[in-house]
C-alpha positions in Angstrom: 144.3 28.5 -102.9 145.2 25.0 -102.1 148.9 25.9 -101.4 147.4 29.3 -99.4 145.1 26.5 -97.2 148.5 24.9 -96.7 150.6 27.5 -95.6 148.2 28.8 -93.3 147.9 25.7 -91.5 151.2 25.3 -91.3 151.2 28.7 -89.3 148.8 27.6 -87.0 150.4 24.5 -85.9 153.4 26.7 -85.6 151.9 29.2 -83.5 150.1 26.5 -80.7 153.5 24.7 -80.8 155.0 27.7 -79.4 152.2 28.7 -77.1 152.2 25.3 -76.0 155.7 25.1 -74.9 155.6 29.0 -73.6 153.6 27.0 -71.6 155.5 24.5 -70.3 157.9 26.9 -69.4 155.8 29.1 -67.5 154.6 26.4 -65.8 158.0 25.2 -64.7 158.7 27.9 -63.5 155.6 28.6 -61.6 156.7 25.4 -60.1 159.9 26.6 -59.1 159.5 29.9 -58.5 156.0 30.2 -56.4 154.6 26.8 -55.3 155.8 26.2 -51.8 158.4 23.5 -51.8 156.2 21.2 -49.5 157.8 17.4 -48.2 161.0 16.6 -49.2 160.6 12.8 -48.9 159.5 10.1 -51.2 157.9 7.0 -49.1 157.3 5.2 -52.3 161.6 5.5 -53.4 162.2 5.8 -50.0 164.8 9.2 -50.5 165.2 12.7 -50.0 163.8 14.6 -53.3 165.4 17.1 -55.0 165.2 20.2 -53.8 164.5 23.8 -54.7 168.0 25.1 -56.9 169.3 28.7 -55.1 170.0 31.0 -57.8 173.2 33.0 -58.4 175.2 34.4 -60.3 178.3 31.7 -60.1 175.8 28.6 -59.8 174.3 30.0 -63.0 177.6 29.8 -64.9 179.2 26.9 -64.2 175.6 25.3 -64.8 174.8 23.6 -61.7 171.6 25.8 -61.4 170.2 24.0 -64.9 171.8 20.8 -63.5 169.3 21.0 -60.4 166.4 22.7 -61.8 166.1 19.7 -64.0 166.5 17.4 -60.8 164.2 19.3 -59.4 161.4 19.4 -62.3 161.9 15.8 -62.6 161.2 14.6 -58.9 158.5 17.3 -58.5 156.2 17.3 -62.0 152.7 16.7 -61.1 151.1 13.0 -61.0 155.1 12.0 -60.7 153.5 9.3 -57.5 150.6 8.0 -60.0 153.1 6.9 -62.4 155.7 5.4 -59.8 152.6 3.3 -58.0 151.2 1.9 -61.7 154.8 1.3 -62.8 155.1 -1.0 -59.4 151.6 -2.4 -59.8 152.8 -3.1 -64.0 155.6 -4.9 -62.0 153.6 -7.4 -60.0 151.1 -8.3 -62.7 153.6 -9.1 -64.8 156.0 -10.3 -62.3 158.6 -8.3 -63.7 160.6 -7.5 -60.3 162.9 -10.7 -59.7 163.7 -11.1 -56.5 167.7 -10.2 -57.0 166.0 -6.6 -58.2 164.7 -6.7 -54.9 166.9 -8.4 -52.2 170.5 -7.4 -54.8 172.3 -10.5 -53.6 172.9 -13.4 -55.5 170.5 -16.8 -55.4 170.9 -19.3 -52.6 171.9 -15.7 -50.3 168.1 -15.6 -48.6 167.7 -18.9 -47.0 164.1 -20.6 -47.6 163.5 -22.8 -43.6 162.3 -25.7 -44.4 158.5 -27.2 -42.5 156.8 -29.7 -42.6 153.3 -30.0 -44.2 150.9 -28.8 -41.8 147.1 -29.9 -41.8 145.1 -26.5 -41.6 141.8 -27.1 -40.3 138.4 -25.6 -42.3 138.4 -22.3 -40.1 139.6 -20.4 -39.1 142.8 -20.8 -40.5 145.4 -21.0 -37.4 149.3 -22.4 -38.3 150.5 -23.3 -34.5 153.6 -21.1 -33.4 156.7 -22.8 -34.2 158.6 -24.6 -31.3 161.2 -22.4 -29.5 163.5 -22.8 -26.8 162.4 -20.7 -23.9 164.1 -17.6 -23.5 165.6 -18.6 -19.2 165.0 -15.9 -17.0 167.8 -14.4 -15.6 168.1 -15.6 -11.3 167.9 -11.7 -9.4 171.3 -10.2 -7.8 171.8 -9.6 -4.8 172.7 -6.0 -4.3 176.4 -5.7 -1.8 176.6 -3.9 0.7 177.2 -0.2 1.4 181.3 -0.1 1.2 182.2 1.4 5.3 184.3 5.1 5.1 186.6 5.9 7.0 184.9 9.5 8.0 182.5 9.0 11.4 178.8 9.2 11.6 177.7 12.5 12.1 175.2 10.2 14.4 178.1 9.4 16.2 179.6 13.0 17.7 176.1 13.3 19.8 176.2 10.6 22.3 172.6 11.6 23.3 171.2 10.6 19.7 173.6 7.6 19.5 172.2 5.6 22.2 168.4 6.3 21.4 167.1 2.8 21.8 165.2 1.3 18.4 161.5 2.5 19.0 160.1 -1.4 18.7 157.3 -0.8 16.8 160.3 -0.5 13.5 161.7 -3.4 12.7 165.6 -4.0 11.8 165.4 -4.7 8.1 166.6 -8.7 7.5 167.6 -8.2 4.2 169.3 -5.1 2.2 166.4 -2.5 0.7 166.0 -3.1 -2.9 166.0 0.9 -4.5 163.2 1.9 -6.2 165.4 4.6 -8.8 169.6 2.9 -9.0 171.1 5.3 -10.6 172.4 4.6 -14.2 176.3 3.6 -14.5 178.1 6.5 -16.0 180.2 5.1 -19.2 184.1 5.2 -19.1 185.1 8.3 -21.2 186.4 6.9 -24.5 188.4 8.6 -28.0 186.9 8.2 -31.5 190.9 6.6 -31.9 189.8 3.5 -30.0 187.1 2.9 -32.6 188.5 1.9 -35.9 187.7 4.1 -38.9 184.7 1.6 -40.0 182.3 -0.5 -37.9 180.7 -3.8 -39.1 177.7 -5.5 -38.9 178.6 -10.0 -39.5 177.5 -13.4 -40.3 179.2 -15.6 -39.0 179.8 -19.2 -40.5 182.9 -21.4 -38.3 185.1 -18.7 -38.0 184.4 -17.0 -40.8 183.0 -13.2 -40.5 181.3 -11.7 -44.0 180.7 -8.3 -43.1 176.9 -7.8 -44.8 176.8 -4.0 -43.4 179.9 -1.3 -43.0 179.5 2.2 -41.3 181.9 4.7 -41.1 183.1 6.4 -37.9 182.0 9.1 -38.0 179.0 8.9 -39.6 178.1 6.9 -36.4 179.6 9.6 -34.9 177.3 12.5 -35.9 174.4 10.3 -35.2 175.0 9.5 -31.9 175.1 12.9 -31.0 171.5 13.3 -32.2 170.5 10.8 -30.0 172.5 12.6 -27.3 170.1 15.6 -27.9 166.9 13.6 -28.2 168.1 11.9 -24.5 168.6 15.5 -23.3 165.1 16.2 -23.5 163.9 13.2 -20.7 162.7 13.8 -17.7 165.6 12.6 -14.4 165.6 9.1 -14.6 164.8 8.9 -18.1 166.3 6.9 -20.7 166.6 6.4 -24.1 167.1 3.6 -25.5 167.7 2.3 -29.5 168.8 -0.8 -31.3 169.0 -1.6 -35.5 166.8 -4.1 -37.0 168.9 -6.0 -39.6 166.6 -6.7 -43.4 165.4 -11.0 -43.3 167.0 -11.3 -46.3 170.4 -10.8 -45.0 170.0 -11.7 -41.8 168.7 -15.4 -43.4 171.7 -16.2 -44.7 172.7 -17.4 -42.2 170.9 -20.0 -42.6 172.6 -21.3 -45.9 175.7 -22.0 -44.7 177.6 -25.0 -43.7 178.6 -23.7 -39.8 176.2 -21.2 -39.0 176.9 -18.9 -36.1 174.8 -16.1 -36.2 175.3 -12.6 -36.4 177.3 -9.4 -34.7 176.8 -6.2 -34.8 179.8 -3.7 -33.9 177.7 -1.0 -34.4 175.7 -0.3 -31.8 178.1 -1.0 -29.3 180.0 1.9 -30.5 176.8 4.0 -30.2 176.5 2.8 -26.4 180.2 3.6 -26.1 179.6 7.1 -27.6 177.2 8.6 -26.2 175.0 10.3 -22.8 174.8 8.0 -19.6 171.0 7.8 -20.2 171.6 6.2 -23.7 171.8 2.4 -24.2 172.5 1.0 -27.8 170.9 -2.6 -27.9 172.1 -4.7 -30.8 169.4 -6.9 -32.2 171.9 -8.8 -34.4 173.9 -10.3 -31.3 169.9 -10.2 -29.2 168.4 -12.4 -32.2 171.5 -14.2 -32.9 170.8 -17.6 -31.1 167.0 -17.4 -31.2 167.0 -17.2 -35.1 170.4 -20.1 -35.9 167.5 -22.6 -33.4 165.3 -22.5 -35.4 163.2 -19.7 -33.5 159.9 -17.9 -35.7 161.6 -14.4 -35.4 162.7 -13.5 -39.4 160.1 -13.3 -41.6 160.3 -15.8 -44.9 158.5 -13.9 -47.2 158.5 -10.1 -45.9 161.6 -8.1 -45.2 160.5 -7.6 -41.4 161.3 -9.1 -38.6 158.0 -11.3 -36.8 156.6 -10.4 -33.9 157.3 -12.6 -31.4 161.3 -11.4 -32.6 160.2 -8.3 -31.8 159.0 -8.8 -28.0 161.9 -11.0 -27.4 164.7 -7.6 -28.2 161.9 -5.1 -26.6 161.8 -6.8 -23.5 165.6 -6.1 -23.4 165.1 -3.0 -24.4 162.6 -2.2 -22.1 164.8 -3.8 -18.7 167.1 -1.1 -19.7 164.0 1.5 -18.3 162.8 -0.9 -15.5 159.8 -2.2 -17.5 158.7 -5.5 -17.4 156.4 -7.8 -20.3 154.3 -10.5 -19.7 154.9 -13.8 -21.9 154.6 -13.5 -25.5 151.5 -16.0 -25.1 150.1 -14.4 -22.8 148.9 -11.3 -25.7 145.8 -11.6 -27.4 146.2 -12.7 -31.1 144.7 -14.1 -33.9 147.1 -15.0 -37.4 146.4 -14.9 -41.0 148.0 -17.8 -42.6 149.1 -18.1 -45.2 151.1 -15.3 -44.9 152.6 -13.7 -47.8 155.0 -10.4 -47.5 157.0 -8.1 -49.7 159.4 -10.6 -51.0 156.7 -12.4 -52.2 154.8 -9.2 -53.9 157.9 -8.4 -55.5 159.5 -11.3 -56.8 156.4 -13.7 -57.1 158.7 -16.4 -55.9 157.0 -19.9 -56.4 159.8 -21.5 -53.2 158.5 -18.7 -51.3 154.6 -19.6 -52.2 155.4 -22.9 -51.4 156.6 -21.1 -47.5 154.4 -19.1 -46.1 154.5 -17.1 -43.5 152.3 -16.6 -40.7 151.4 -13.0 -39.3 150.6 -13.0 -35.3 148.1 -9.8 -34.5 148.8 -9.3 -31.0 146.6 -6.0 -29.2 147.9 -5.3 -25.6 146.0 -7.1 -22.2 144.5 -3.8 -22.0 141.8 -1.5 -23.2 143.5 1.3 -25.6 142.7 4.0 -27.7 144.5 5.1 -31.0 144.6 8.9 -31.6 146.4 10.2 -35.4 147.1 13.6 -34.9 147.0 16.1 -37.5 148.3 19.7 -35.5 148.7 19.3 -32.1 144.7 20.0 -31.1 143.1 18.2 -33.7 143.4 14.4 -34.6 141.1 11.4 -35.6 140.5 7.5 -34.2 141.8 5.2 -36.0 141.8 1.3 -35.2 144.8 0.0 -32.9 144.5 -3.4 -35.6 143.7 -1.8 -38.9 141.5 -5.1 -40.8 141.4 -2.6 -44.3 145.4 -1.8 -44.0 147.5 -2.3 -47.4 146.4 -5.5 -49.0 149.6 -5.3 -50.9 151.5 -5.6 -48.0 149.2 -7.1 -45.1 152.3 -6.4 -42.0 151.3 -2.6 -41.9 148.0 -4.3 -40.5 149.1 -2.3 -36.9 147.9 1.2 -36.7 146.7 1.5 -40.3 150.8 1.6 -40.9 153.8 3.9 -41.5 152.0 7.0 -41.4 150.4 10.5 -39.5 152.4 13.2 -37.0 151.8 11.8 -33.8 150.2 8.0 -33.3 149.0 8.4 -29.5 147.8 5.1 -28.3 146.6 5.3 -24.6 145.0 3.1 -22.0 141.7 4.0 -21.3 141.2 1.6 -18.3 142.8 4.9 -15.7 141.0 8.3 -14.8 140.6 10.6 -17.1 142.6 13.2 -14.9 144.9 10.2 -13.5 149.2 10.4 -14.7 149.8 8.9 -17.2 153.5 7.0 -17.8 154.5 7.9 -21.3 157.0 6.6 -23.8 157.9 8.0 -27.1 158.5 5.3 -30.3 160.7 6.9 -33.1 160.6 4.1 -35.4 159.8 2.7 -39.3 157.5 0.4 -40.3 159.9 -2.5 -38.1 158.7 -0.4 -35.6 154.5 -1.0 -36.0 154.3 -4.5 -34.3 156.4 -3.0 -31.5 153.1 -1.4 -30.4 151.3 -3.8 -28.3 154.5 -4.4 -25.8 154.6 -0.9 -26.0 151.4 -0.1 -25.5 151.0 -2.6 -22.5 154.5 -1.8 -20.7 153.4 2.5 -20.6 149.5 3.8 -19.9 150.5 6.0 -23.2 152.5 4.7 -26.0 153.2 7.4 -29.3 154.4 6.2 -32.0 156.1 9.1 -34.4 158.0 8.1 -38.1 159.4 11.0 -39.1 159.2 10.4 -42.6 155.7 11.5 -42.1 156.2 14.4 -40.1 155.5 17.9 -40.8 156.7 20.4 -38.9 154.8 23.0 -40.0 152.3 21.1 -39.1 152.5 20.0 -36.0 155.7 22.2 -33.8 159.3 20.6 -32.8 158.9 17.6 -31.6 161.7 18.9 -28.7 157.6 21.3 -27.2 155.9 18.2 -28.5 158.2 15.3 -25.8 157.8 18.1 -23.4 154.2 18.5 -23.3 153.4 15.2 -23.9 155.7 14.2 -20.8 157.5 11.5 -21.9 159.2 9.9 -19.6 161.9 7.3 -22.1 162.2 7.1 -25.9 163.1 3.8 -28.0 164.6 4.7 -31.1 163.7 0.8 -33.3 164.0 0.9 -37.2 165.5 -1.1 -39.9 168.8 -1.0 -40.8 168.0 0.6 -44.3 166.5 3.7 -43.2 169.1 3.9 -40.0 172.1 3.8 -41.9 170.4 6.1 -44.6 170.5 9.9 -44.7 166.7 10.6 -45.3 165.8 8.8 -42.2 168.6 10.0 -40.0 168.2 13.8 -41.7 164.3 13.9 -40.9 165.0 13.1 -37.4 167.6 16.2 -37.3 165.5 18.3 -39.1 162.5 17.8 -36.8 164.1 18.1 -33.8 
């Protein structure tokens, strides 16, 4: 009797195992063949997820289809995002993540700027800004007088017109008038062979150049064609201006050198040379090189991003390309958070960083604005410009609540409702968040578009939105990790 019961129990267990196995296979087949694929980008891992493999007899026989199925299911299994979040949280609680894991540089590669102890008031806790050298204002250049041509004036052919006196109420100009729309200079034609096969971002120590980033000429040329495509959508006089922002831990390595000379980049000059006349590529590495080595507060010590002041210096120069100017940095309404410990500290719990915290400036435009985050072209939710409930693990994202949403529109509210609004589009990742007070100050309407979170199925083509919103100028501001990485570029291209 006991033996019969044992056999019956074993058959039941065997049957249950087979049912479970069949259910898993059915679930896998359902996920693989029937469930819509959805977004192919993981913001948590900053990479493209594996796409659903296409079936063919050849792929089945050579094993590539099976490999594709395995990668696809491992990237798409239910609850995967929650497991990743739990793993990261466990690392932070237990301090398992190290500085080397995050920055992937050897010890002492990242310099921590020394600073004197400060006497902080009881309330509010505000740290004075580090002393910095004022940015000089360039002297205006005189417009050269027009060069006379050899052809006679059409007015001189008619004596009755040429001899007509100038009316007394129309005074002759005393100086050359400044044109309201100066045409952009035509770029000199170039050949790809004029440039080396690899373009570098260098850190400078005396006369020594250390390559901190390298990109192939062909890959950058492909990206440049995408920039040209975006620029072609703009009206006459519109400009596309782009820049690449170094990570703070890479830029700060300069401060550990014996004879720091700053940074320089060959990448943006190449992009500038091979793009259309209305595309300008500016090098953040070059623009922030001297401020960095002079001790100005342009990169955080404990966070991977640049500071709002560093962003201000670069955005001011970008806006000049569109004929726009910004008020002084000190004029922007601001609050400050101190101590501010950013993403580098979050993932390392470095005692050295804890002893050298940052100060986070939180700025807003000088005029009142309204922020709307669109989920479709016709539906939106209003969000605060400064979100005090932003992710506490990444306080840099206090601007607009962080990089999220399809199409975030920041619009002045002190203008007539039917007034024509000067509009710009900012294509960016998290590095662009602290630039929005400046773009929203220079334009009546500034639109933030992060291609990693854009859902083309809901919003439609970005090209159509650029036209329907009347975008005049486009700016691209992105960290080196994204602009040099395939996902960001790929998503910009796919959603175009």
